[in-house]
N, C-alpha and C positions, 0 to 999 in steps of 0.2 A: 270634744272628743276627736281623736285622730281618725282621719278618713282612711280606713284600712280595708275596705271592701270595694268590689267592682260589680257591675251588672253586665252580663253577656246576653245579648239579644240574638236569638236564632229564629228568623222569620222564614220558615220552611215552606214546603209545597202545600201543606194542609193545616198548619198551625203556627202560631208564634209563641215562643217560650222566652221567658225572662228568668235568668238564673243569677242569683247573688253569690259571688265567689269570695272566699278569703284568700290570703297570700299563699296558702298551702294547696289551693285547688279544691277545697271542700265546698260543696253546695250548702249555703246557709238558708236560702229561701228560693222558692220556685213559683212562678205564675205561668199559666198557660191558657190560651184561647184558640179555638179551632175556627176554620172557615172552609168553604167548599171549592170544588172545581166544577166547571161546566163543560161537559163533553158535547160540543156543538154538533159534531158529526164524526165519522170515523177519522181519527188522526188529528182532529181539531180540538184543542183543549185550552179554554180561556178561564179568566178569573176576574173578580170584581176588585180592582186595585184598592179602593178605600177600605176594604176588609183588612188589608195588611196593617193599616194604622189602627183601626178599631181593635183588632186582636192584639197588636203590640202594645198599645196604650193600656188596654185592660190587663194584659199579662204583667206589665211593669207595675201598675198600681197594686195588683194582687200580691206580687212579691215584696214590694216596698212596705206594704202594710204589716208585714211580719217582722220587720227589723227597725232599728234606729236609723232613719234616713240620713242623719248627719254623718254616718260612717261611710257613705258611698263617695268614692273618689272619682269615678268616671263611668260612662256607659259606652259599650262598643257593640257594633252590629255585624252579624253575618247573616246570610240569606240564601234562598233558592236562586240559582244562577240562571242566566240566559233569559229568564222571564223579564218582560219589560212592559211599560205602558206609555202611550202617547198622551200628553197633556196639552190643553189649550192655554191661552195667555192668562186665564184665571186659575190655572193649576187644576183644572177639572179633566178627568179622563174623557177623551174624545170617543173612545170605543173601549170594550173590555181589554184587559191585559192579555197578552199572548204568552203562554207558559213554555217552559223548557221542553215539556212533553209533546208539544204541538209539532206535527210533521207535515203541515200543509204545503211547505215551500219546496217540495221535491223538484218541481220544474225549474225553480230559481237556482237550486243547487246544481242541477245538470247544466244550466246555461252559464252560470257565473262562478262556479266552484273550481277555479283554476289552480294549478300548482303555485302560481305567484301569490294568490290569496292565502293558500296554505302556508307558504314560506313566511309571509308577513305576520299572520295571526297565530300560527302554530296549530290551527284547527283544520284537519282534513275536511274536505267538502262533505257536509251533512246538514240536515234540516234543523239541528239544535241551536246553533248560534243565531242571535236575533237579527244579524245583518241580512240573512236570506229572507227572513220574515218581513223585514222592512222593505226589501225589494218586492216581496209579494204584495205588501200594502201599496207600494208605489204603483204597481201595475193594476191591482184590483180595487183599491180604495184610494185613488189619488187625492181625494178631498181630505182624507185623514192626514196624509203627509203635508198637504198644503196648509192645514190648520194647526199643525203641531208646533208648539212653542218650546216644549221640552220632551225629550225621550230619556226616560230614567229607568235604571235597574231598581230592584227592590230597596237596596241600601240607599240609593239616591233619593227615592221617594220618602223613606223614613227620615233621612237626614234633614230634608227640607221641613218636614212636619216638626221635628225636634228643635231645629236651629234657625230655620229660615234661609239656610244656605243651599245652593245647588252644588253639592260636592259628593264624591265617592272615592274609592281607592282604585288604583289600576288593577288590583287583584279581585275587586268586585266587578268592575266594568269589563275587564278582559274577556270573560266568557261571552259577552255580547258579540264578539267577532269584529270589533271596530278598532282594536288596539294593535299597534306595531310592537311586538313583544321584545324586540331588540332594544327599542328606545323607551318602552313603557309610556307611550303617548299615543294619542289618536292618530290614525292614518287618514290624511285629508282626502285621499282618493277614494277610500271606502266610504267616508262620510258623504262625499259628493255623489257617488253612485246611488246612495240611498235617499238622496234628496235632502240631506241634512248639512249643518255647519257646526262649527265649534260652539257657536252661541246657543245651540239647541241641545247640547249635551253637558253633563256635569263636569265640573273641574276635577281633575285627577290628582290624588294624593298618594303617597306611599302607603302600603298596608300598615296599619298601626298609627296613621296620622290623625291629628285632631282636626275635624271638619268644622267645628264651631262650638258654641256654648248653648246649653239648654235654655230656651226662652222662658221668661218668668211665668207667663200664663200657662204654658204647658207644664212647667215644673209644679205649679200649684195643683193642677189636675192630677198629676201623677204622684203627688206626695213627696217630691224631691226638692232639693235646694236649687234655686236658679243659678245659672252660670256654670253648671257642671260641664266638663269637657265631654263632647260626643266624638267617639273615635270610630273611624271606618276600618274594618278588619279586612276580610277576604271572603270570597264566595264560600258556600257551605262545605264544598269538598276540600278546598285548601285549609279552611278553618278546622275541619275535622282532623286533618293531618297535623296541624299545630297542636290541637288538643290531645293528640296521641304522641307528641314530641317527635314527629317525623321532620327533623330539622337538620339531619346529617345524611350523607350518602349511605346506601345499603339498607335503608329502612323504607317500608311501605305501610300504608294504612289500607284497610279493607272495610268499607262502610256498607253494611247490609241495611240500607235504608229503603225509601220508596223505590229508588233505583240502586244498583250496586256499583259503587265507585271505589276504585283503588288508585293510589298515587304513590310515586317514587320521587324522592327528593333529588334535585339536580342543581348544580352550581352554575352551569353554562347552558346557553340556549341550543336546542336542537329540535328538529321536527321530523316526524315519520308517520306513516299510516298506522303503525302498531300502537300509537298512543296519541293523545292530544296534549299539547303543551299549554300549561297555565302559569300565570304569574304566581310565584310562591308567596306564602304568608310572611316569610322573612324577606324584606325588601332586597331586590336585586337577584333573587333566586327563582327557581322554577319547580313546578311539579309536573311530572310526566304521568298522565292519567289515563286509565282505561275506564270504560263506562258500559254497563249493561243497562238497557232501558227497562229493566225488570228487577224486582227485589221483593220487598214486603208488599208492594202493590199487587204482585202476582198472587200472594197469599190471600190478601183481602179479596181479590177477584174470585179466587177459588171458593172461599167461605161464602161469599155473597151469591155466587152464581150456581155453584154445585152442591154446597152444603156438606153435611156430615154423612158418613156411611150409615146405613140402617142399623148396623150392629152397635153403634155408639151414640146414635141420635138421642136416645133417652137419657143419657148421662149429662143432664143439663147443669149439674153443679159445677162443672168446669168450663172454662172458655172454649169455644169451638176449636181454636188453634191448638190448644193443648190436647184435646181429644183426637184431633187429626194427627198430631205428632205421635201420640201413643199408638194409634192404628198404623201409621207409616213405619214406626220403629219395628213393628212385627213383620214387615215386608222385607224380603231379602235384598241385599245390595243389587242395584241394577233394576229394581222395580219389576222383576219378572220379564225383562226384555223390553220394557217401555221406556222410551227416551222423550225428553221434553226440550224443545227449542224455546228459550225464554224471551223471545223478541216481541213482547206485548206492544211496544211502542217503536218498533223498528230495530235494526241492527246498527250498533255503534262500532267501536273498535272491534276487530280490525277491518270490517267490511264496509262500514259507512253506507248502508243501504236503507233508505227511508221506506222502501216498498216491502222490506222483510216483515214477517209477522210470526207470531208464535205457532208452534205445532207440537202435537203429540204424535210420535212415530212408533209403530209397533203394537198398536192397540189390538187386543183380541178379547174374546168372550171371557177369558180368565181374569181380566183386569177389573178392578173396582176403584172406588174413590181413594182408598188408602194407597193403592199403587200409583194413581195419578198424582196424589199429593207428594209422595216420595219422589216421583219423577220430576216434579217442579223444583224441589229442593236440590236434587242431584243435577238438574239441568243448569242451574245457576252456578253450582260448584264446578261443573265441567267447563262451562263457558269461562269461568275465572281462571281455570288452568290454562286454557287456550290463550288468554290475554296476558297473564303473568309471564308465561314462557315466551310470548311474543316480545314483550318489553325487554326481557333479558337478552334475547337474541339480537334485537335492534340496537341496544346500547352496549352490549358486551359486558354489562355489569350485573353480577348476581344480586338477587334480593335476599338478604340474610335474615331480616326480621319482618314478620307480618303481624301488624297490630290491628285487631278487629274491634269494631264498635257498631252501633246502630241497633234498631229494634230487632232485626233478625238474629243478632248475636245473643239474644236472650234464649234462643232455642238450642239446648245442648245437642240435640240430634243434628241440626243443621251445622253447628260448629264442628262436630266430629266428622260429618260427611266432608266438609271443606278440607279439614286436615288430612283425611284419608285420600281424597281426590288429588290434592296438591302434593302430597307426600312430604309435608314439612309441618313443623309445629306452628300453630297460630296462637297468638297471645291476646287474651281478652283484656282490654284496658280497664283500669279501675273505675273510671268515670264514663258511664254510658252517654251522658250528655256532652260528649267530647267536642261536638261542633260548637255548642254554646261556650264550652270551656276555652276553645280557641279564641273566641271573641273576648272572653275574660282575660286570657293571657295578653292579648293585644292591649286591653285597657290597663292591666297591671304594669306592663312595660312603659306605656305612654305616660303614665302618671308617676313613675319612679318607685313603685312598690317593689320592683326588681330592677337589676342593673340594665338588662336588655332582654330581647325576646327569647334567646336561647336560655338565659338564666331563669327567666320566668317559666319557660316550658319545663326545664329540669325540675324546678321546685314544685310545680303545680300538677304534674302528671305521674302516673304509676300503672303497674300491671296487677290485675286481679288473679287470673289463672291462665294456664296453658292447656291446649288440646294437642296431644301428640298423635301422629299417624300410626295406624296399625299396619305393619308391613304386608301382611296377607291381603288386607283390604285395599291397600294402595295398588298392589299388583293386579287385583281384580278390576279396580277402577281404571287402571291403565289400559286394559283390554277394552273396556266399555268406551273409554275416551277415543280410541281409534274409530269406533263406529260413530260416536257423537260428532266428531269433527268433519265427517263426510256429509252430514245432514244439510247444512246450509248450501254448500256448493251444488248439491243435487237438487235443491228446491229454488235456487236463485231465479231461474227463468220462469218457474211457476209463479213466484211472487210478482214478477214483472207482468205476467199475463193477467193475474188477478187485478193488479192496479189499473191495467188498461181496459179490461173487459168488464170488470165487476167492481167499480170504485165505490 
């Protein structure tokens, strides 16, 4: 039988998904396994790296059991970015993996986050890139760095399990903050400062490159044919862009996931504080990305910590998020004068302030949980307006198409709020697992199921529906936006004092 299917692996922040795709971008089978996060202390978020493989192998086996495995042409990987683990010479974790959400390295950012580092990496100084956390380890856990044989991103960890090779793509490793984006290669100076060498990091391939072949013993466990090509794609943000067909200028994706990520396609390198520059999923290109360290995780936090309004708490036949959305839909735009700053894990673009935190501003005795829930949804939309307009101003290029995906895009209320706040149509992509689809597109192009990446993206993506802005609503939100954009500048010094006096 002809090998006409591919597997896209999305090893994300809290789960690994394996999706089997056909040449038209239709999901044929899906497997999923979850895993946890460990909030060690405020701002410190770690993970058990072996869980990545346990979840990924289980998800692959689950998906493959539903199909004829001889039809699989290749496996490709996308993953949560910036997260990394230090391994010893027996490939065992020396300590828990440090995740992208972790903001412990604020002092290292202040000491080493120079304009020169920004220019090399495309990343304005902030605690997210692994480089700053490696500097933190060098200072606080020197024995960890001394014992480290391999520092790997999630893709590099999975590639070794699947193939035995230490390889990743530059679009996977780039978010670690160790790569010179003009050359798509490691910067030796940055490696040396972190106490590393090229021998301790994975070999870099172009996104969509074949890292190796599936090992026989692993193939047997997964129910696959040995020798399958294992393809390295791009980090989950760039992969989501590929899965939305953001492969040409003027297009942006907006991923309402655990965090809220938006990216604009670019053909040439640039760097600015208004965005962080990432290696694009199309080799030799770039993604200019904005990032809010809050998204569906803010919703999960709200449900778990604050719960349902008393008026709807008894309606247990519906998921709590749906009940909260119905209650929030009855609240007027602007949530009765309540604004929410969505910095649950610090402020990213354009402020790059690891000390910043979330805030509700304007609370009164008139506000209830429905008002607060709507304020959370509106706060992320208002922040995205700040970021999108900032990228347009910095680049001088308009964003014509916004393609939306992610778990949050399943909320009609949230999608309409975003369209009204931005004052432009947002298009919901056909395939909500667009991150895994991006990996599938990489696999399909690498194995010749399509002529190249753009041809594969054209054939395997599509639009489901659009949300158009209401003119009156946009005008009202424009007034609210003026109040919203003043919140962080007014609280910046307060956040700094909190960090110093009440860590």
